N, C-alpha and C positions, 0 to 999 in steps of 0.2 A: 442761131448760134448754138453750139452744143454746149453745154455744161459739164464740165467733168466732176465725177465725184472723186474726190479724193480719198484713198483707203489707208488706213492708220494700219501699217504692219510694225508691230512692234516685236521684238526678240524677246521681250520678257515674257516669262510663264512657267509653267511646270509641266515637264516634260513626262512620259511615262515612267521612265527609268528613275527620276527623283520622287515620283508619287510612290512608285512600288518600294523604294529605300525608305523613305519617311514612313510607310505604315509596317516595314519590317522592324524599326527602330521603336515604334510604339508598342510593336505585338511584344518584343524581347523586353521591354521595360514592364509591362504589364503583367507577363508571364512570371518575371522574377518577383515582382511586388505579390503577385497572388500566391506564389510557393511560399515567400516569406509569411502571409496572413494565414495561409493553412498549415504550415509547421507551428506557428505561435498558438492557434486555437487547438492543434491537437496535444501540444505540450501543456495548454492549460487544464486541458479535460482530463489527460493523465495525472496530473499533479493534484487534481482535485478528487480523482478516484483514488489514488493513493492515500490522500487526507483522511476520506472516509474511512477507508480500511484501517487505517492507524488509530482512526477515534473508536471504532468499533473493536480493535484489538485491545485498547487501553481500558474500554467500559468491560469487555470480558474479563479481563486480567484483573480489574478492581472487583468485579463481582464474586469471582473465584477466592482472591486475597481474603475478602470480607467472610466469606463462608468459611474458610480454612481457619481463621481467627476465630469465628463464633464456634466453631465445633473443638475448639481448643486442641487441634490435632498436635500430638506430640511422637516423639520417636517409637514408644512402646506401642501407641496405635497405629504406626505404619509399619511396624513389624509384623502385625496381624494381616496387614494388606495383601488381599489375595490377587491382585491384579486387576479386580474389576471396579473401576472407580465409583459404583454406585454403592459399596460398601462403605464409602465415605461421605455419603449423602450431598455430593456436590452438583451431581447431575440435576437432581430435583430443582437446586436453586437457579442453576444454568437455564433451566427448561423454563422455569417461570418467567425470567427476566430477558433471556434472549433464546427463543425457541428453535430460532435457526440454526444455531451453533450445534455441531455434532461432535461428541468425544471419539477420539481416534486413540488406539491404545499407543504406548510410546514407540514401539519397535516398527509401527507403521505411519508414524508420523513423518511430515505431512503426506496425505494420500491425494490422488488425482480426482476423485469424486466428488467432493464436498467442498463448498466454496468457502465455508465458515467452519473452521477447526479448532479443537484445542486437546490438550492433552497435559497430564499429571504424571509427575515422575516423582518417587521419592528418591532423596539425595542423602543416603547415609554418610558415605565418606566424601566430603567434599573438601577442596583445596581451598575455599573461600574462608577468610581469617578476618579477624576483627582484630586490631593493635590498640590496647587501651593503657598509656602510661609504660608502655615497653612490654606487656605482656600481652601475647598472641592467645586467642580464643578460636577454636574451631566452631564453624557455625553450621548446624545441621537443618535441613528443611526439606522442602519440597519445590521442584522446579516446575513451573507453569509455562507451557508454550503454546501461542495462539497463531493462526495462520489464516488470514482472509485475504480472498484474491483481489487483484485490481487489475485495471487495464493494462499496467506495466508489468505484470506478474504477480505472484503472491507475496504478501507482507507478512513477516513473522516477528513477534513479540515475544520475549522471553522474561520471566519474573522470576525472583527467588522468595519464598515465604519461609522465614525461620520457623522452627518449632518453638511451641509455646513449654514453659517450664512447668 
């Protein structure tokens, strides 16, 4: 007697087409997720670098503002300003606290060769006014501009320091 082996032939299973479609769907989901993760990481790094540049700008502005106040800069001393910032003894202080900062003449600011730059510009005729009890006072002083490079491009800060009386 012969025993027949029953073969189980099921129609269930995964065809090659279904397998390729499934892998394609997984690849599309993975690629979009990876793209979002890389984009988020890049944005985070750029923001962190811009924040670093902003902190360096603020620090340099603070150094220059304190130096200007310490030397009691006034309008008559700026009238003798020859265009060289060393005459105002600010570069020595900046070099002491932030040696990587480079002075740039106002008409060449910002330049494309240095990462950390600053300039100081006397402002004799300013439109900045202070109004106290209905009386307007013209404010004269110097303008400080700093420019620090970041991953997203240059970050420029500007501060105004009034002259002392």
